[in-house]
C-alpha positions in Angstrom: -186.6 64.2 191.9 -190.3 64.0 191.0 -191.3 60.9 188.9 -193.6 62.9 186.5 -191.2 65.7 185.6 -188.5 65.4 182.9 -184.9 65.9 184.2 -182.9 68.8 182.9 -179.4 67.1 183.0 -177.6 66.0 179.9 -178.8 62.7 178.7 -182.0 62.8 180.6 -185.5 62.7 179.0 -186.4 66.2 178.1 -188.9 67.2 175.4 -187.3 68.5 172.2 -188.3 71.8 170.7 -190.0 71.6 167.3 -187.4 72.2 164.6 -187.9 74.9 162.0 -189.4 73.6 158.8 -191.4 70.9 160.4 -195.1 70.7 161.1 -194.7 69.5 164.7 -194.9 65.8 163.7 -191.4 65.6 162.4 -192.6 65.9 158.8 -191.3 68.6 156.5 -193.6 71.5 155.8 -194.8 71.8 152.1 -192.6 74.8 151.6 -189.5 73.0 152.9 -190.3 70.0 150.7 -190.5 72.2 147.6 -187.2 73.9 148.6 -185.5 70.6 148.9 -186.9 69.4 145.6 -185.8 72.6 143.8 -182.4 72.5 145.3 -181.8 68.9 144.3 -183.1 69.5 140.8 -180.9 72.6 140.3 -177.9 70.7 141.6 -178.6 67.9 139.2 -178.9 70.2 136.3 -176.0 72.6 137.0 -173.3 70.9 139.2 -171.4 69.8 136.1 -171.4 73.3 134.6 -170.2 74.7 138.0 -167.2 72.3 137.8 -166.1 73.6 134.5 -163.1 76.0 134.5 -163.9 79.7 133.7 -162.8 80.4 130.1 -159.6 82.5 129.9 -161.3 85.1 127.7 -164.0 85.7 130.4 -161.3 86.1 133.1 -159.5 88.5 130.9 -162.5 90.6 130.4 -163.3 90.6 134.2 -159.8 91.7 134.9 -159.9 94.4 132.3 -163.2 95.8 133.6 -161.7 95.8 137.2 -158.9 97.9 136.0 -161.3 100.5 134.5 -163.4 100.9 137.7 
């Protein structure tokens, strides 16, 4: 085994590929940072609404429309 070359076996030192969404230095690209900010903001605003039950009247209208199609 050469001293200067990385090993290819599991657990050995091998250079890692750059992950998608990073700028090569392990930092998120500006687009990824914006996407994370937006997703967190939307979750903060709408998670409670998504947990609410669907009103019975709306469920009835959906079922009625399915029957007509």
